[in-house]
N, C-alpha and C positions, 0 to 999 in steps of 0.2 A: 162558378168562377172558373174563368178559363185557365188553360195551363200557362198562359203567359203571365199570370198574375204575380208570381214570385220574382220575375225580373222588372216588373213595373214598380213593385214595391220597392225592391233596392236602389231605384234611383231617386224615390221620393224624398223630401226632406223631414223625415219622422224621427231622425236620431237626435237625442239630447245633445244638448250644449256641453254636457259631461264627457263627449266621448266615448259613450256605451256602444260600441261598435261589433262587440261579439257576445252572444249568450253566455252566461255562467251556468253550466248545467251539471246537475248531479242526478243520474238515471239508475234508477234500482228497481229491480222485480220485486213484486209482493209476494211473499211466500203464503201458501195456503193456512188459513186459521180456521178453527172450528168452534169459536165461544157460542153457546146458546144465544139466540136473538132475543132482544129485549121486546117487550110490548108493543106492538105496532109495528115492529122492524120488517114484517113481511110484506110491507108497502110497494118493494121492488122486486120485480122477477125479471131474469134475463129474457129476451125475446125469443132465444132458440136454445137448443141443447148443445150445439157445437163450441168448440172452444173459442173464446173471445180474449184477446189482449187490448186492454184501453189503455192508450198512452195518456197521462193526465198531469197537467200542470198544478202541483201542489207543494206544500211544506210537508214532506214525508212524515214526519214525526207526529204532527197535528192530525193528519189525515189517517193514519194507519188504523186507529181504533175504529173509524166508520167503515174502512175498507174491509177489516176483519169481520164486521157485523154483516156487510154486504154479502162476501163469500161463504158466510155461513149458510146462507139461503140460495146463493148463485154460485155454486162450485165451479160452473163452467167458465167463469169469468177469473181472468189473471189482470194485473195492472203493471205498468211501468210508471213509476214516479218520476217527473222532471221538475227539477227546483231550479226556478228562475229567481235570481237574488238582485235586488237594488235598494239604494237608498229612499226611494219613494215609488208610487205607482208609475210615474212617467219613465222612470228609468227602465222598470220591468217591462212596460209596453214596447219600449225601443228594442229591448232585446228579445222579445217575442217577435217582433217585426223581421228582426235579424234571422232568427232562427227559421221563420216561414220563408223569407227570402232563400235561405239555403236550402229548402226543399224538404225540411224536417217537420212534417205536417204532425199534429196531435189530434187526439179525439176530443180531449175536454180541456179547456182553459179556465183560468180564475182571473176575474178582471174586475177592477173598481171603476166608479163613474168616470175616472180619468181616461179611460181607454174604451168604455162602452160603445160610443158612436165611432171611435176611431176603427175598431174591429168590424162594426156593423156597417160602415161607410165604405170600407174596403172589401166588403163581401167574404172578409175572412170568417165571419161568425154566421151561424144559421139560425133563421128566426125560429121559435118554438111555439108559434101560434096554433099550428095544427095539432101539435102533440097535448098542448094544454087544453083544447077544446075536446080532444079525445077523451082526455082523463080527467075532465072538470070534476066529476063527482070526487075523485080522490083528492084533488087539490082544494077543494072548497074549504077545508078546515085550514089548510096552510094560509091562503088568502084572508080569511077571516081573522087571522092572528098576526097580518102584517100591514101596516099603515099604506094607506095608497100612494103617498109619496114616495115612498121607496119602490115601488113597483113601477110608477111613472118614470122613475129615473132609469130604469132598466129597459126603456121602450126606445125605439128610433123609427120614426115616419111610419107609426101606426102599428108597428109589430113589437111583440115582446121577444127580448133575446136573452135575459137571464132571469133567474130565480134568486133574489137577494137573500144572503144569509147574515151578513153583517153590516152594521153602518156606524159612522161616527159623525156626529154633529160638534162644531165649534163650540163648545162650552168653555167657562171660564173656571181653571182649577186655582185653587189657592191653599198657601201653606197656613194652617191654622195658628201656629206658634209666632210666625213671622208678623201675622196680623195683630195677635194678640200683645207683642212685644212693642209693637207701633201704637198701640192703643186705640185701635179702631176697631169697629163692630164689623163682623162677616156681612158680604154683601146679600141683599134680600132679592127676591124675585124682580121686583119691580125697580132695581136700582138703575140709575141712569149714567150716561157718559161722564158728568160732573161728578157724580158719586165715585166712579172707578178712577178719575183723575186724583181726587182728594186722597183716595185710599192708596193708590200706587205711589204718591208724593209723600205721603206720611210713611210708608213702609220703606222707602229708599234711604239708605245709611250710607253716609261718606264719611272718609277718615280726614285727619285735620289739613291734608294736603288738598282735599275736595275730590279725591278719587272715589268712586262709588264702591262699597264693599257687599252692599245688600241691595238687590235691584227690585223696584217695585213691580215690574212688568218684563216680559221677553217673548220673543216669537221667532220662529225660524221663517226663512225666504223660500217660501214654496207655494203652490196654488192652494191647496187645502190648508187652512188654519194659520196661513200667514197673516197678511194685513187684509185678506178677503172679508173676514168676519166684519171689519170696520166698513167696508164699502157695502156690506149688505145691510147693516144697521143703519147706515146713513142713506138707506132708500136708493140704491143704486147697484150697478153691476159692471163687470168689466166689459161684457158684450150685450148687445141688444136681444133680449128674450122673448120669446113668444111659445105657445104650445102647438105642436103639428096636428092636423085633423086626424082623425081616426081613434080608434081604440074602445068604441061603443061596444063592442064584442066582449070585451075583458071587462069593463065597468058595470054593464049590464048583467053580465053572468055572475060576477063575485062580489060586486059592492054597490048592488042595487039599492040597499037600504042604508048606506053609509053617506052621512052628510059630507064628510072629509072628501068624498070621490066625486061630489056632484060637479059637474062642468070641465071635468079633466079630459084632455085630448090623449094624443098618440105618442106622448114623449115630448122633449124639450128640442127646441131650436134656438140656436145662438146665430143670429144671422147677420151681425155687423159688429164692429168694434165700437166702444165708446169709453175707450180707456180715459181720456182727458175729459170727461164729463165733470162739471164743476164739483159735484159730489164727492167723486173720486179724489180730485185735488185737494179738496177739504180733508179727506179722511188720510191722505198721505202726508199732508202737512202735519198733522195731528201726531202721526208716528214720528215724523221726523222732530217735532218738538219735543218730544218724551226723549229721545235720544240726545238732543243737545241739552237738556236738562240734568242728564245723566240719570234718569229713571229707568231707561233699557240700555242694555248692552249692544254692541255692535251686532248686527244680525249675522246668523249662520245659516248655511245650506243645509237641505235634507231633513232628517229624522229626528233631529232634536236630542240627541245623547247629551251634549254640553248643557242643554237647559235642565234636563232631569238630574245631572249633577248637580247645578246650581240649587233646584228645587230640594232635592233630597238632603243636600247640608245646610239650608236655612239661609241660602244666599240670594233667594227668588222667592216673591210672594206671590205673583200671579202670572198664568200662561194659558193661552187658549189651547184646548186639547179635548180628545173624545173620551169614549167610556175605554179605549184601549189604555189610557194613561193609568187607571185604577189599578189593574193588575200588574202594569210596569212598574209603578210605584211601590206598590207591595213587594214584589219581587228584588225591588232595590232596597228594601229593608225598612220602608216607612211602615209604621203600624196603623191600624184602622184608628180613626179619630186624629191623626196628625195631618190630614190634608182633607179638603172638601170640595165640591163643584157647585157652579151656580149657572144661570142663563148668561149669555152675553148681555152688557148693559143697553139700555135702551136710548137710541139718540134720536133720529127721526122716526124710527120704529124699532121693533125688536125681532125683526126677521132674521132668522140664521140659516146658515148654509152646511150642507153634509155632504158626505161621499157615502155611496153604498156599495157593495160587491157581492159577486155571485160566480158561478160556474158559467161557462158558455161553450157552445158546441162548435168545434170547427167544420166549416162548410165542406171541405175538402177532407174530412175524417172519414175512415173506411167503415166506423161501426157507429154511426149516428144513433140508430135506434136504441143499442145498448148504452150509448153515451147517455141518451135521455133517460132511459131507465134509471141509471146511477144518479144522475141530476134530481130527478124526482125522489129517489130515496133519499139523497143527500139534504133534503130540505125538510124530511120528517122530524119531528121533534125528537124521537129517541135518537136519531142519527146525530142532530145537531148538540144534544146534550151530551154526547160521546165524545164529540170533536175537541181535539187539543186547545181550539180557541177559546172554549168556554168551560174547560174542565181539565184539571182541577181549581183553576184560577182563571176568571174572565179576563181575556186578553183584548177584548173588543166587544162592542155592543151587538147583542143579538137582535136580528130582525123581528122575531117573534115576541110580542108583547107578552105573552105569557110565561117568558123566561126571564123577565125582569121582576125580580122578586126580593124582598128583605133577606131571605135566606142566600141568595146568590152572592150578596154583597156582605153578608155578615161578619166574614173574615176579614176581608181587605178592605172594606169602605168603598166609596164615600157614603157617609151617612145620609147625603142628599142625592141617592141614586135615581130616585124618582124624575130627576130632571132630564135624564137621558131621553126617556119616550115623551116627557111633557114637552120637549123641544118641539116635536111632531104635533102631539094632541092639542097642546094650547096655543101653537102659532102656525095656523094651516098654511101661511104663505111662506113658510120655511121651504127651501129648494135647493136643489143639487148645485155645487160648484159649477160653472160655465166649463163645459169639455166638448167642444165640437169634434168633428171628425179631424180636425187639425189640432188637436189638443196639445201634442207634444211640441212642434214648432212656437205654437203660441204660449206655452207655459215658459218655454227657453226666453222668449222675449219679455215675458212679464217678469221673469226672475232677474234678467240682466238689467233692465231698466229699474226695478226696484232698488237693485244693489247701487246705482250710480246715484239715485237720489238719497239712500240712506247714508252713503259714504260721504257725501257732500260734492260730489262731481257735479250733479245738475241740480237745479231747483225740483221740487216736486211738479211744477207746471212744465218745466222743460222736459222732464223725465217721461212725464205722461203725455206731452204732445210728440215726443219721439217714439214712444210705445204706439199710440194711435197710428203714426204713419206707417211704422212697420207692420203692425197687424193689418192696416188697410192693404198693404202690398200682399201679405200673406193671403188674405181674403181674395184678390183680385186674381192671383196665381191659381186659387181653387174655386172657381165659379160653379155655382150650381150644386153645391155640397150637399144640399137638402133636396134636391130634385131625383128622386129615386129611378133609376133605369130599370126597364123590364128585364 
């Protein structure tokens, strides 16, 4: 990446509509620690004995146990933690771009699907192909434990950029007591859109004046888990999707005998908008109908704190969420057995959407070999088990299949925890949310027009027609985004 890259980035329209124009940073040096390494923890070894300081974007509280393990066997490596906060992954990405534009390069970042192609497409992230090929013997166990869908979501134009650590598919959480009070059975794996509507309507309770007091369903206005799950199960997408060529080196090396990897390419491409596809209009009309009938409240932006409050107090029956909600509900005081989870209902199909996340190496970082060494250590099972995302309470879904066990969810629930990985194993067409290199302005457009449809300012058809035009203009301003320059 040239030295002119930061100036070019600062002029690009990547900042979210929310006005996130500055990074919110908390930087702290990680002090040495010397706990005994757990079994298998010696998978990482710093490439040299000289003192190295890795600047790493992390949640310091969650990451510190892993850093302590790593430093016990690599005492020559120190860390600076850089915490970048936001209401969702798009806002975090906007702040990272601002950070880089100001000349503050890091060594390791942490990115979800929403930003993987953004960083790769801007050449901020370094491909990790050569390191993976070199260390293939060490990594074989990891890939054998991780579904190929999650790996493919971390690829861009034939190269791998991240090793996924956690993921969340948009499944359906339900409040057990609310459904029981409504006299309806819990949804089954093969339930349908009509089943969903009947349950949501039965669970909705209104007072004498007609105001809703208990909602049958609710969702947040964002790319992941908003109304995108309904687009997917209605056999559509926001953008035209295809698979990039390449990736044979990875699938042949690590997934040669896995049927779920057959035919996969070198990552996803989202090549053109299709916002006003008739299936999308139909899906949005359904969500508007639910709101007009009082089954859903007004949509909110961001992370869904309000919805969690409704859910935990028995004012909400169902909402789309991933494995992260299990730990969040437990921390909010909901005991095991008070909530459960199921697949999204079937409409035209039962295809799910997911987002995944992992570390990425800054192309301009000064310590790329050391950063790779930590990244490789970070996805070892012992390191993942120690991380605060999964210990002591599971706050997101681990990408390692072997980590999803009855024991992991014994305290928090849900009882139907198998759904999380079954979303991938039983539905091979499940795919990541659309997140091209222009995902930030694309998401801003998606959120804005969704709001206008849901508040009655525009009909679903008019809103999606407007969205289509704006997305076409965005794509016209960024041609050849999937033409990789040398």
